[in-house]
LUMSE-778704 format. One line per field, with one value per residue (C-alpha): residue number from 1; x, y, z. Coordinates in nm, 2 decimals. Layout:
N
seq <- (NUM; ...)
east <- (X; ...)
north <- (Y; ...)
up <- (Z; ...)
This chain:
547
seq <- (1; 2; 3; 4; 5; 6; 7; 8; 9; 10; 11; 12; 13; 14; 15; 16; 17; 18; 19; 20; 21; 22; 23; 24; 25; 26; 27; 28; 29; 30; 31; 32; 33; 34; 35; 36; 37; 38; 39; 40; 41; 42; 43; 44; 45; 46; 47; 48; 49; 50; 51; 52; 53; 54; 55; 56; 57; 58; 59; 60; 61; 62; 63; 64; 65; 66; 67; 68; 69; 70; 71; 72; 73; 74; 75; 76; 77; 78; 79; 80; 81; 82; 83; 84; 85; 86; 87; 88; 89; 90; 91; 92; 93; 94; 95; 96; 97; 98; 99; 100; 101; 102; 103; 104; 105; 106; 107; 108; 109; 110; 111; 112; 113; 114; 115; 116; 117; 118; 119; 120; 121; 122; 123; 124; 125; 126; 127; 128; 129; 130; 131; 132; 133; 134; 135; 136; 137; 138; 139; 140; 141; 142; 143; 144; 145; 146; 147; 148; 149; 150; 151; 152; 153; 154; 155; 156; 157; 158; 159; 160; 161; 162; 163; 164; 165; 166; 167; 168; 169; 170; 171; 172; 173; 174; 175; 176; 177; 178; 179; 180; 181; 182; 183; 184; 185; 186; 187; 188; 189; 190; 191; 192; 193; 194; 195; 196; 197; 198; 199; 200; 201; 202; 203; 204; 205; 206; 207; 208; 209; 210; 211; 212; 213; 214; 215; 216; 217; 218; 219; 220; 221; 222; 223; 224; 225; 226; 227; 228; 229; 230; 231; 232; 233; 234; 235; 236; 237; 238; 239; 240; 241; 242; 243; 244; 245; 246; 247; 248; 249; 250; 251; 252; 253; 254; 255; 256; 257; 258; 259; 260; 261; 262; 263; 264; 265; 266; 267; 268; 269; 270; 271; 272; 273; 274; 275; 276; 277; 278; 279; 280; 281; 282; 283; 284; 285; 286; 287; 288; 289; 290; 291; 292; 293; 294; 295; 296; 297; 298; 299; 300; 301; 302; 303; 304; 305; 306; 307; 308; 309; 310; 311; 312; 313; 314; 315; 316; 317; 318; 319; 320; 321; 322; 323; 324; 325; 326; 327; 328; 329; 330; 331; 332; 333; 334; 335; 336; 337; 338; 339; 340; 341; 342; 343; 344; 345; 346; 347; 348; 349; 350; 351; 352; 353; 354; 355; 356; 357; 358; 359; 360; 361; 362; 363; 364; 365; 366; 367; 368; 369; 370; 371; 372; 373; 374; 375; 376; 377; 378; 379; 380; 381; 382; 383; 384; 385; 386; 387; 388; 389; 390; 391; 392; 393; 394; 395; 396; 397; 398; 399; 400; 401; 402; 403; 404; 405; 406; 407; 408; 409; 410; 411; 412; 413; 414; 415; 416; 417; 418; 419; 420; 421; 422; 423; 424; 425; 426; 427; 428; 429; 430; 431; 432; 433; 434; 435; 436; 437; 438; 439; 440; 441; 442; 443; 444; 445; 446; 447; 448; 449; 450; 451; 452; 453; 454; 455; 456; 457; 458; 459; 460; 461; 462; 463; 464; 465; 466; 467; 468; 469; 470; 471; 472; 473; 474; 475; 476; 477; 478; 479; 480; 481; 482; 483; 484; 485; 486; 487; 488; 489; 490; 491; 492; 493; 494; 495; 496; 497; 498; 499; 500; 501; 502; 503; 504; 505; 506; 507; 508; 509; 510; 511; 512; 513; 514; 515; 516; 517; 518; 519; 520; 521; 522; 523; 524; 525; 526; 527; 528; 529; 530; 531; 532; 533; 534; 535; 536; 537; 538; 539; 540; 541; 542; 543; 544; 545; 546; 547)
east <- (-1.92; -2.07; -2.13; -2.07; -1.97; -1.92; -1.87; -1.78; -1.74; -1.54; -1.61; -1.63; -1.63; -1.35; -1.23; -1.30; -1.10; -0.78; -0.61; -0.68; -0.36; -0.32; 0.00; 0.34; 0.70; 0.65; 0.39; 0.62; 0.91; 0.70; 0.64; 1.00; 1.16; 1.18; 1.24; 1.51; 1.29; 1.28; 1.41; 1.56; 1.90; 1.89; 1.78; 2.03; 2.32; 2.19; 2.07; 2.44; 2.40; 2.39; 2.73; 2.71; 2.37; 2.21; 1.91; 1.56; 1.55; 1.85; 1.62; 1.50; 1.85; 2.07; 1.88; 2.20; 2.21; 1.95; 2.20; 2.41; 2.15; 2.21; 1.90; 1.53; 1.43; 1.11; 1.08; 0.83; 0.88; 0.68; 0.75; 0.66; 0.74; 0.73; 0.70; 0.79; 0.78; 0.91; 0.85; 1.00; 0.84; 1.00; 1.06; 0.72; 0.79; 0.53; 0.57; 0.35; 0.42; 0.24; 0.30; 0.18; 0.25; 0.32; 0.36; 0.68; 0.79; 0.70; 0.92; 1.07; 1.35; 1.34; 1.69; 1.74; 2.08; 2.19; 2.52; 2.87; 3.07; 2.85; 2.91; 2.56; 2.55; 2.22; 1.90; 1.71; 1.36; 1.23; 0.94; 0.93; 0.67; 0.77; 0.65; 0.89; 0.74; 0.54; 0.37; 0.26; 0.33; 0.17; 0.29; 0.17; 0.30; 0.16; 0.25; 0.25; 0.27; 0.40; 0.31; 0.22; -0.10; -0.24; -0.52; -0.27; -0.19; -0.56; -0.57; -0.26; -0.42; -0.74; -0.54; -0.69; -1.03; -1.30; -1.59; -1.66; -1.95; -2.22; -1.99; -1.64; -1.53; -1.57; -1.41; -1.06; -0.94; -1.01; -0.81; -0.99; -0.79; -0.90; -1.27; -1.26; -1.12; -1.39; -1.67; -1.52; -1.51; -1.13; -1.07; -1.31; -1.36; -1.33; -1.28; -0.94; -0.90; -0.53; -0.27; 0.04; 0.08; -0.22; -0.31; -0.59; -0.77; -0.89; -1.21; -1.01; -1.13; -0.88; -0.89; -0.83; -0.69; -0.89; -0.95; -1.04; -0.71; -0.61; -0.31; -0.03; 0.26; 0.58; 0.91; 0.89; 0.57; 0.20; 0.05; -0.19; -0.07; -0.15; -0.04; -0.23; -0.22; -0.17; -0.16; -0.22; -0.14; -0.20; -0.14; -0.19; -0.04; -0.13; -0.08; 0.23; 0.38; 0.36; 0.64; 0.61; 0.94; 0.96; 1.31; 1.52; 1.90; 2.19; 2.51; 2.78; 3.09; 3.04; 3.22; 2.96; 2.60; 2.33; 1.98; 1.66; 1.37; 1.03; 0.89; 0.52; 0.42; 0.09; 0.05; -0.20; -0.10; -0.34; -0.28; -0.52; -0.44; -0.61; -0.46; -0.61; -0.55; -0.69; -0.71; -0.87; -1.21; -1.38; -1.25; -1.08; -1.08; -0.97; -0.90; -0.92; -0.77; -0.81; -0.59; -0.52; -0.29; -0.36; -0.24; 0.03; 0.36; 0.63; 1.01; 1.29; 1.60; 1.92; 2.22; 2.55; 2.79; 3.14; 3.42; 3.72; 3.98; 3.93; 4.07; 3.96; 3.62; 3.59; 3.27; 3.18; 2.82; 2.66; 2.29; 2.07; 1.70; 1.48; 1.25; 0.93; 0.63; 0.33; -0.03; -0.19; -0.51; -0.51; -0.83; -0.91; -1.17; -1.16; -1.37; -1.33; -1.48; -1.48; -1.61; -1.43; -1.61; -1.60; -1.55; -1.59; -1.94; -2.05; -2.16; -2.30; -2.48; -2.63; -2.41; -2.42; -2.41; -2.32; -2.21; -2.47; -2.25; -2.15; -2.05; -2.06; -1.78; -1.40; -1.24; -1.02; -0.72; -0.54; -0.17; 0.14; 0.48; 0.81; 1.07; 1.45; 1.69; 1.88; 2.25; 2.40; 2.76; 2.86; 3.14; 3.13; 3.40; 3.40; 3.67; 3.63; 3.28; 3.27; 3.28; 3.09; 3.13; 2.92; 2.93; 2.75; 2.66; 2.34; 2.24; 1.91; 1.87; 1.53; 1.53; 1.48; 1.13; 0.86; 0.48; 0.26; -0.12; -0.32; -0.25; 0.13; 0.18; 0.37; 0.23; -0.03; 0.24; 0.48; 0.46; 0.50; 0.79; 0.95; 0.97; 1.16; 1.50; 1.42; 1.52; 1.87; 2.06; 2.02; 2.30; 2.26; 2.54; 2.51; 2.76; 2.70; 2.87; 2.78; 3.00; 2.92; 3.03; 2.95; 2.81; 2.46; 2.46; 2.55; 2.57; 2.50; 2.53; 2.48; 2.45; 2.24; 2.25; 2.04; 2.13; 1.88; 1.61; 1.54; 1.74; 1.74; 1.54; 1.27; 0.91; 0.55; 0.38; 0.05; -0.07; -0.36; -0.60; -0.48; -0.75; -0.49; -0.56; -0.29; -0.02; 0.22; 0.56; 0.87; 1.22; 1.35; 1.71; 1.94; 1.81; 2.01; 1.94; 2.13; 2.08; 2.17; 2.06; 2.11; 2.04; 2.01; 2.07; 1.96; 1.98; 1.65; 1.50; 1.63; 1.52; 1.65; 1.58; 1.67; 1.64; 1.64; 1.65; 1.57; 1.61; 1.54; 1.53; 1.33; 1.23; 0.85; 0.65; 0.27; 0.27; 0.46; 0.36; 0.47; 0.57; 0.56; 0.71; 0.56; 0.40; 0.73; 0.79; 1.05; 1.05; 0.91; 0.84; 0.74; 0.68; 0.98; 1.10; 0.96; 1.24; 1.10; 1.28; 1.11; 1.22; 1.12; 1.23; 1.15; 1.19; 1.17; 1.14; 1.20; 1.14; 1.23; 1.33; 1.61; 1.59)
north <- (-2.90; -2.78; -2.41; -2.39; -2.12; -2.21; -1.93; -2.10; -1.89; -2.09; -1.93; -2.05; -2.00; -2.24; -2.15; -2.50; -2.67; -2.68; -2.93; -2.76; -2.63; -2.28; -2.07; -2.17; -2.07; -1.83; -1.64; -1.64; -1.51; -1.21; -1.12; -1.17; -0.96; -0.59; -0.27; -0.01; 0.27; 0.53; 0.89; 1.03; 1.06; 0.69; 0.58; 0.80; 0.64; 0.29; 0.22; 0.19; 0.40; 0.13; 0.23; 0.60; 0.64; 0.98; 0.91; 0.81; 0.51; 0.34; 0.23; -0.04; -0.17; -0.09; 0.06; 0.20; 0.46; 0.66; 0.69; 0.92; 1.20; 1.50; 1.69; 1.63; 1.53; 1.51; 1.40; 1.29; 1.15; 1.12; 0.94; 0.89; 0.56; 0.42; 0.04; -0.16; -0.53; -0.69; -1.06; -1.27; -1.61; -1.79; -1.46; -1.31; -1.00; -0.81; -0.49; -0.34; 0.00; 0.17; 0.49; 0.58; 0.81; 0.70; 0.81; 0.65; 0.77; 0.96; 0.96; 1.15; 1.13; 1.28; 1.33; 1.35; 1.46; 1.30; 1.48; 1.55; 1.38; 1.07; 0.75; 0.76; 1.08; 1.05; 0.85; 0.89; 0.77; 0.73; 0.63; 0.56; 0.45; 0.35; 0.13; -0.16; -0.35; -0.25; -0.54; -0.32; -0.48; -0.61; -0.88; -1.05; -1.34; -1.57; -1.82; -2.19; -2.46; -2.75; -3.08; -2.95; -2.81; -2.68; -2.93; -3.21; -3.03; -3.04; -3.42; -3.48; -3.31; -3.52; -3.85; -4.07; -3.89; -4.16; -3.92; -3.55; -3.57; -3.31; -3.02; -3.07; -2.72; -2.77; -3.12; -3.09; -3.39; -3.23; -2.95; -2.66; -2.68; -3.04; -2.97; -2.65; -2.86; -3.12; -2.87; -2.69; -3.02; -2.99; -3.33; -3.63; -3.94; -4.24; -4.62; -4.75; -5.08; -5.03; -5.21; -5.01; -4.80; -4.58; -4.32; -4.50; -4.44; -4.71; -4.77; -4.81; -4.47; -4.26; -3.89; -3.80; -3.49; -3.21; -3.43; -3.74; -3.91; -4.15; -4.03; -4.29; -4.24; -4.31; -4.13; -3.79; -3.84; -3.86; -4.12; -3.97; -3.61; -3.34; -2.99; -2.76; -2.44; -2.11; -2.00; -1.64; -1.51; -1.17; -1.08; -0.78; -0.75; -0.47; -0.38; -0.37; -0.41; -0.11; -0.11; 0.07; 0.10; 0.20; 0.27; 0.34; 0.41; 0.50; 0.70; 0.58; 0.81; 0.90; 0.57; 0.30; 0.33; 0.07; 0.04; -0.17; -0.15; -0.31; -0.35; -0.39; -0.50; -0.48; -0.70; -0.65; -0.85; -0.89; -1.11; -1.13; -1.37; -1.48; -1.79; -1.95; -2.20; -2.17; -2.49; -2.34; -2.42; -2.22; -2.44; -2.25; -2.20; -1.93; -1.97; -1.66; -1.65; -1.38; -1.42; -1.20; -1.23; -1.00; -0.99; -0.85; -0.94; -0.82; -0.85; -0.71; -0.55; -0.51; -0.32; -0.16; 0.09; 0.11; 0.36; 0.13; 0.41; 0.73; 0.97; 0.78; 0.84; 0.47; 0.31; -0.05; -0.16; -0.49; -0.57; -0.88; -0.90; -1.17; -1.36; -1.17; -1.36; -1.32; -1.41; -1.41; -1.49; -1.64; -1.55; -1.69; -1.71; -1.84; -1.91; -2.09; -2.01; -2.30; -2.38; -2.71; -3.01; -3.34; -3.62; -3.90; -3.82; -3.60; -3.33; -3.03; -2.78; -2.44; -2.13; -2.05; -2.32; -2.25; -2.50; -2.62; -2.62; -2.26; -2.15; -1.77; -1.56; -1.59; -1.91; -1.81; -2.01; -1.89; -1.96; -1.83; -1.76; -1.72; -1.55; -1.59; -1.43; -1.13; -1.05; -0.72; -0.60; -0.25; 0.01; 0.38; 0.64; 1.02; 1.26; 1.58; 1.72; 1.69; 1.32; 1.01; 0.66; 0.36; -0.01; -0.31; -0.68; -0.85; -1.22; -1.40; -1.78; -1.80; -2.18; -2.15; -2.00; -2.20; -2.23; -2.31; -2.33; -2.08; -2.26; -2.25; -2.61; -2.72; -3.07; -2.97; -2.78; -3.07; -3.04; -2.66; -2.67; -2.95; -2.71; -2.43; -2.58; -2.46; -2.12; -1.99; -1.80; -1.44; -1.18; -0.80; -0.56; -0.18; 0.09; 0.47; 0.80; 1.16; 1.46; 1.81; 2.08; 2.34; 2.27; 2.33; 2.13; 1.76; 1.51; 1.14; 0.81; 0.45; 0.09; -0.19; -0.56; -0.85; -1.20; -1.46; -1.60; -1.93; -2.22; -2.26; -2.59; -2.45; -2.49; -2.46; -2.79; -2.75; -3.02; -3.24; -3.07; -2.71; -2.43; -2.23; -2.22; -1.99; -2.24; -1.97; -1.89; -1.68; -1.78; -1.44; -1.36; -1.10; -0.74; -0.42; -0.07; 0.23; 0.56; 0.93; 1.22; 1.58; 1.75; 2.09; 2.15; 2.48; 2.58; 2.40; 2.30; 2.04; 1.89; 1.58; 1.45; 1.09; 0.89; 0.51; 0.27; -0.09; -0.38; -0.75; -1.05; -1.37; -1.69; -1.72; -2.04; -2.06; -2.42; -2.74; -3.10; -3.40; -3.72; -4.06; -4.40; -4.69; -4.45; -4.26; -3.90; -3.92; -3.58; -3.23; -3.06; -2.70; -2.48; -2.28; -2.03; -1.67; -1.43; -1.14; -0.81; -0.59; -0.23; 0.06; 0.42; 0.61; 0.98; 1.04; 1.37; 1.43; 1.74; 1.77; 1.97; 1.93; 2.14)
up <- (-2.92; -2.60; -2.53; -2.16; -1.92; -1.56; -1.31; -0.99; -0.67; -0.42; -0.08; 0.27; 0.65; 0.70; 1.05; 1.17; 0.90; 1.11; 0.88; 0.55; 0.39; 0.25; 0.27; 0.11; 0.15; -0.14; 0.07; 0.37; 0.17; 0.06; 0.42; 0.55; 0.27; 0.33; 0.12; 0.16; 0.30; 0.57; 0.58; 0.26; 0.42; 0.53; 0.18; 0.00; 0.19; 0.10; 0.45; 0.56; 0.88; 1.15; 1.29; 1.21; 1.38; 1.43; 1.20; 1.30; 1.06; 1.24; 1.52; 1.27; 1.19; 1.49; 1.78; 1.93; 1.65; 1.85; 2.13; 1.91; 1.94; 2.16; 2.06; 1.98; 1.63; 1.43; 1.07; 0.81; 0.46; 0.14; -0.18; -0.54; -0.72; -1.07; -1.09; -1.40; -1.49; -1.80; -1.87; -2.15; -2.22; -2.52; -2.69; -2.61; -2.42; -2.21; -2.01; -1.73; -1.58; -1.29; -1.08; -0.73; -0.43; -0.08; 0.28; 0.39; 0.73; 1.05; 1.36; 1.65; 1.90; 2.25; 2.39; 2.77; 2.89; 3.22; 3.27; 3.14; 3.42; 3.48; 3.30; 3.15; 2.94; 2.76; 2.76; 2.44; 2.34; 1.99; 1.78; 1.41; 1.16; 0.81; 0.52; 0.55; 0.25; -0.05; -0.24; -0.52; -0.86; -1.18; -1.42; -1.74; -1.95; -2.22; -2.49; -2.59; -2.32; -2.52; -2.36; -2.02; -1.86; -1.53; -1.57; -1.50; -1.17; -1.09; -1.18; -0.96; -0.66; -0.71; -0.68; -0.41; -0.39; -0.36; -0.40; -0.41; -0.16; -0.13; 0.00; -0.14; -0.07; 0.31; 0.30; 0.46; 0.25; -0.09; -0.25; -0.41; -0.73; -0.80; -0.73; -0.93; -1.22; -1.18; -1.16; -1.46; -1.66; -1.68; -1.52; -1.53; -1.32; -1.55; -1.50; -1.61; -1.78; -1.82; -1.61; -1.70; -1.38; -1.42; -1.15; -0.96; -0.63; -0.39; -0.61; -0.93; -1.05; -1.24; -1.32; -1.68; -1.84; -2.01; -2.32; -2.13; -2.18; -1.91; -1.70; -1.69; -1.46; -1.65; -1.62; -1.80; -2.01; -1.98; -2.23; -2.47; -2.40; -2.66; -2.74; -2.50; -2.70; -2.54; -2.18; -2.05; -1.70; -1.53; -1.17; -0.95; -0.60; -0.36; 0.01; 0.23; 0.58; 0.82; 1.08; 1.42; 1.62; 1.98; 2.09; 2.40; 2.37; 2.60; 2.56; 2.79; 2.82; 2.45; 2.37; 2.40; 2.27; 2.35; 2.22; 2.23; 1.98; 2.00; 1.65; 1.58; 1.23; 1.04; 0.73; 0.44; 0.13; -0.16; -0.47; -0.76; -1.05; -1.37; -1.54; -1.85; -2.13; -2.48; -2.69; -3.00; -3.15; -2.88; -2.60; -2.31; -1.94; -1.70; -1.32; -1.11; -0.76; -0.50; -0.19; 0.11; 0.41; 0.70; 1.06; 1.29; 1.45; 1.68; 1.73; 1.95; 1.81; 2.03; 1.92; 2.03; 1.88; 2.01; 1.96; 2.03; 2.02; 2.22; 1.96; 1.65; 1.47; 1.39; 1.51; 1.51; 1.53; 1.62; 1.62; 1.66; 1.57; 1.71; 1.48; 1.40; 1.55; 1.32; 1.38; 1.03; 0.85; 0.50; 0.31; -0.03; -0.30; -0.65; -0.96; -1.29; -1.63; -1.88; -2.23; -2.25; -2.41; -2.22; -2.47; -2.20; -2.08; -2.37; -2.12; -2.31; -2.08; -2.13; -2.14; -1.77; -1.50; -1.14; -0.88; -0.64; -0.33; -0.26; 0.09; 0.12; 0.26; 0.23; 0.34; 0.63; 0.75; 1.07; 1.11; 1.28; 1.11; 1.28; 1.06; 1.08; 1.33; 1.18; 1.25; 1.16; 1.18; 1.06; 1.04; 1.04; 0.99; 0.97; 0.84; 1.03; 0.99; 0.61; 0.52; 0.66; 0.53; 0.64; 0.55; 0.69; 0.64; 0.74; 0.74; 0.76; 0.72; 0.54; 0.56; 0.94; 0.90; 1.07; 1.02; 1.32; 1.38; 1.57; 1.90; 1.84; 1.73; 1.42; 1.37; 1.11; 0.91; 0.87; 0.49; 0.48; 0.71; 0.51; 0.21; 0.38; 0.28; -0.07; 0.06; 0.12; 0.38; 0.26; 0.28; 0.26; 0.19; 0.24; 0.17; 0.17; 0.20; 0.28; 0.18; 0.31; 0.05; 0.32; 0.67; 0.55; 0.22; 0.16; -0.13; -0.06; -0.25; -0.16; -0.28; -0.13; -0.23; -0.12; -0.24; -0.39; -0.17; -0.33; -0.46; -0.84; -0.82; -0.58; -0.68; -0.55; -0.49; -0.32; -0.07; -0.19; 0.05; -0.01; -0.05; -0.24; -0.62; -0.75; -0.88; -1.00; -0.83; -0.88; -0.77; -0.68; -0.76; -0.62; -0.56; -0.62; -0.49; -0.63; -0.44; -0.46; -0.25; -0.14; 0.20; 0.36; 0.73; 0.89; 1.26; 1.33; 1.00; 0.75; 0.42; 0.23; -0.11; -0.23; -0.55; -0.54; -0.83; -0.75; -0.99; -0.93; -1.17; -1.11; -1.28; -1.31; -1.37; -1.39; -1.25; -1.23; -1.33; -1.13; -1.31; -1.13; -1.19; -0.99; -0.75; -0.68; -0.79; -1.06; -1.23; -1.18; -1.51; -1.58; -1.88; -2.02; -1.77; -1.79; -1.73; -1.53; -1.45; -1.19; -1.14; -0.92; -0.93; -0.61; -0.52; -0.15; 0.03; 0.41; 0.61; 0.98; 1.28; 1.53; 1.85)
């Protein structure tokens, strides 16, 4: 038995590797998805204020909502959140809970009255910052894998490699997962003497599994497969998306309100994962991946609110958001620790062996992402000055997202763009109400629902030359937000308090294994699903002035 510890740091200055693959649709979905956040009044009403207007946060859903204003407004919001994640893998349940504070919103509206008799009554200008997405979250899972292994994923990615060369981490034809597996002695080059559809490269070399077993491609099985023992997984996600909205809105005869918002976005997404397999007898490995996506983007939002009947408080809202055009950098590094014995070559090295070919600095992959169009229709109704009710529907076709290179061309992202049909058209429903007990004091409640993002059969399959090494993925289901709130309105000063409870279920998998028959993919197998429930309880406080 060998006593070996490899610590491999996979780093690089890969700006020139324009054909190296990195990001996936799972990364893109994280960026496109957004949270219910903003002022406490907006959140307490479930975000269903696109037709009602009159709140700073509406410039991010329906820009015409700022046209309702007839006075200046300034507001800022702070929050405190409790995050929870429960995972269940084959009856093995794990829980992770974290708490943190946040600065959620800062905005103002400047209202300029044009006249009482002119068609154009008001021209209003607004600005709003808010945290549109929080990536904060931790998750753990573990248990037996049965007859599957991440090492077979490594072997599959290595198919067709004729030689590792002197600097495989800078070779745009070699995926990092495969070379990490090879340097960690988790896969091995061997010569096959078998003729029954083995996985061979052009030089008749075949990559074996962690125990040196030759990998045969037959429907549903790997010949010579063995029970892989226990897997363990832990992830930490941090960062968020900051949104800056610049708005202009118009009031025409107090019947038609029009608005336009320019949105600027700043992305900082960090994902840290540790995945390992333990085979007993002191043989194990762990693969650590540290990924970051940073960059910026912009979009335009156009909206209208119409009062179709002069003496009715009914309002109808319509809004369209262009795709957000992101310019992003994908940064990654990874390392593997291994104490696995190689029965083919009998390699048995000292306790600490580092790789010879290390390129220092994060590997950086530039890319562009175009998100879907957004379509929003809403209704608002008031009863006197005491009751306001809002409802709206929003649609985004996630499968229409598109990856492009830094020059704006999609040719190099043919594979990534071919996987976007694994995502769905996503619908969002929002309803909310506000009831004023007295003119100065109000109760609020709301509900916000977002449908599932991925098809049930979606999975992450990295290209053979991907620098990405985290093979895990979650097929996110529907998301529910339940909200309550109270508010006080004085002559100038106001204060609002909101509580939001968010819950979302997803199906998590640490990896998939591809099975082939006569060179054709016949089956995609994965470990048993890990059922994950993520929850978030948020208390949001807003203070502001209208004058």
